[in-house]
N, C-alpha and C positions, 0 to 999 in steps of 0.2 A: 574862631582861629584862621589864621591863613596858611599859606603854603609852607612848605619845609623851610627852615632857616641851617640848620645843619645834620653832613648827610657825613658818617662815618662809613665807609664802604669796606672791607673786609680786610681791615687792617692788619696786621702781623708787627709784635713789636718783641723785640731781646734784649735781658742785661746779660751783660757781657757772654752774649752768644748763645745765650738761653732763651729758647721762647717763653714770653709771659702772656702776649694775647696771639689767638691761633683765629684770624679770619673774621674777625669781629667787624661787626654791623650794626649801627644806632643811626635814628633818626630824631630830630626834635623839629618841632612845629611852632611858628611865632606865638607866642602867650602860653604856651603850654609848661606844665611842670612835669619832667620825667625823671624817674628814681631810676637809680642802678644800685642793686643790693647782691649779695654774696658774702660767703666767710672769709677771713682773714687770706690773705695770698689767692684770691681769685682775680683779682687785677684790675681790680674798680680805681683806683689812684692811679695807677698805669695809663687807664685811657684818659682822664681828663688830661694827664701831664704829654700823651701822645696831642691828645686837640689842641694844648697849648702850646707845642713845638718845644717844651722841654724836655720829651723824651723823643726819640726820630724811629720813625715810622720807616720799615725796612719793604714794607709791600701793603698793596693799598691805597687809598686816597681818603682824605678829610676834607669836605667841601662846604664852605659857609657863603650862604647864598648862591651857590652855582658854583665859585670860585674855589680852585684848591688852594689850600692854605698849609697842607702840612709840610711844605718844605721853606716857610715863612719864616725869620727869625721868630723868637717871642714877643719882640716888641714891636713886630710891626701886627703882626694879630691881638694883641692889644688896644694898639690902634683902632682894628676895624670894629672893636667892641665887645670883644671876649675879653672875661672876666672871670680870674681864679683864684676862688677864696681856700687857702691851703688848707690841711688839717692841724699844722703848726700854727697856724694865726699869722706871724713872723712880725710882730706890731716890734714898733722900737720902744723899749721899755722908760728908757728917761727921758721921753719926749711927751708933752701932754696928749690928754684923748684931741682937743682939737688939730694940734701940730700930726698927729699917726693918719687923722681924718684927710687933712688938706692934703697928704703926698698921694693920696690915691685921686687927685684932681689934676695931678701933674699933667695929663693931656688935653688940657681944654686952658682953654686961654685967656674967656672969658671973663672977666673979675662978677659980674651979676649972676653968670649961670652956677659958678663956684658956690657965690654966696647962697643962693635956691636951693643949690645940692644940699650943702650944711645945712640948712634948716629941713628941708626931708629929713634929711637922716635923725636931724634932732626931735622931730616929730615924730618918726617913729621908733626912736630908743629916746624917751624922756632923760632916764637916768643919766644916761652920754651926756645929756645938755645938762645937766647939775654936775656933773665931775667934768666939765671941758677944760680946766686949767690943770686938773691932776695929771700927774705921771702916770701912763700907762701899767705902769710896774704894780700901785696901787688898787688897783682893779681887781675883782673876783672872775673865776673862769668864766663866767654866763657873760658877764660886764666886756672883758677882753675879744669875748668871740662877738659881741655887738659892736666892736671899735672894727673888727677885721671885715665883719658883713659889711657895716656902714662904709668902709673906706673903700671895697668894694664899688658900691652904690655911687660914692662921687665919682665917678665918672662916665654915668650914665650908660651904663653896660647894655647891648643887645640880648647879651647872653649871660647869663652870671649862674657859674657853677662852685660849687660848694663841697668841700672834699670834706665829709665828715661833721657836720659842724657842729653837734650835741658829743664829741668825742671825751669820756674823761669827764664831763659834767654829772654831778647828782642830780638826779631824779626830777627836782620841782624846775632845773636849769635848764635842762632836757627839752620839756614843757614849752618853757619860755622860749627857746633858741626854733623850736620847731614850729609854735604859732606865728613867730617871726617869719619863717619861710611860707606858712599858710596867709601871710596879710600880703608881703609880696609875688605872691600867685594871685592874688587879690585883686591889686594893682595891675597886673596883666604884664609883670615882667617875664621873660622867658629863663625857665630855670631849669637845670641841670644838677642835680643830688645825689651825692652819692652817700648814704646815710647806713647805719648800724643796725638803728632802731627799724626793724622792718615792718612791723605792724603798724606803725606810724608813720613812716614814710611814705607805703603803698597808700595808708588811708588819705593821703592830702595830693598823691599824686594823680594827674592825670591816666598816664601809663609807665610803664615798670618795664625793665629788664633786670634777670636772674643772669648772674655770673656763674662761674665754675671754672676754677682750673684755666680761665683763660677763653672761657665760649660762651654764648648766649647760650643759656641752657633752655629760658621762658621768657618769655614776654605776652606782653599784653595791658587791659586797663589794671590799674588802683586795684580796683573791685574784684576784677578775674583772676588774678593773680593771688590775693587775700583767699579766695576759695579754693585754691586751686589744694589738691593733695600733697603736691611738692614740698609748696610754703609750708604749708601746715604742719607736715612732718619736718622738715629739713629747719626750719627757723623759729619754728613757732609750738614747735613743741605738744602737738595734737594729734 
């Protein structure tokens, strides 16, 4: 693994004047998979939105490859190669699977590269290849999540941020989606993952951060956190 690609330094974020993140700090290295876990309302999604520029940072810094980005527009952050796959998926349901995927390549200009990326996504998700001409509205929840992740991959992300990719899925589909994250990790994609399935997320992550009411209360390798009393009692019921 190389050096740090993303640094979140002591950021503070508010909603309607109310503090949500309180001096949160996080780092991400090239090729690393880092997960952020915590209960509902801990500030996990807010963290991703702050990195993406859709939520204002009142204090602190977000640096990408050493450059401050927290004052940039979201479109500029996307152009740098930071891609956010939101919890809501936000697919265009009347459009076909392939049309939805191609929307993710709008920042690319080379037709050959777009075609290569499309084939890569279809190799990663063979089911989407079979359904490429179907409207997104006809897909299962797990398949829609595949489209959302595939659309994110279409732009050659330097960092892929996934917000609760398994939320609302049946257990068998949860395993499928998290297996996909594992495959992306094995291919060397840099991933920042917010996930409700704590055990599975920490098991596949290189490192993790535990959030509680907008603060980091623990960090370490996935194995260290899984073995900690805090995680075992608060999240795993052990």
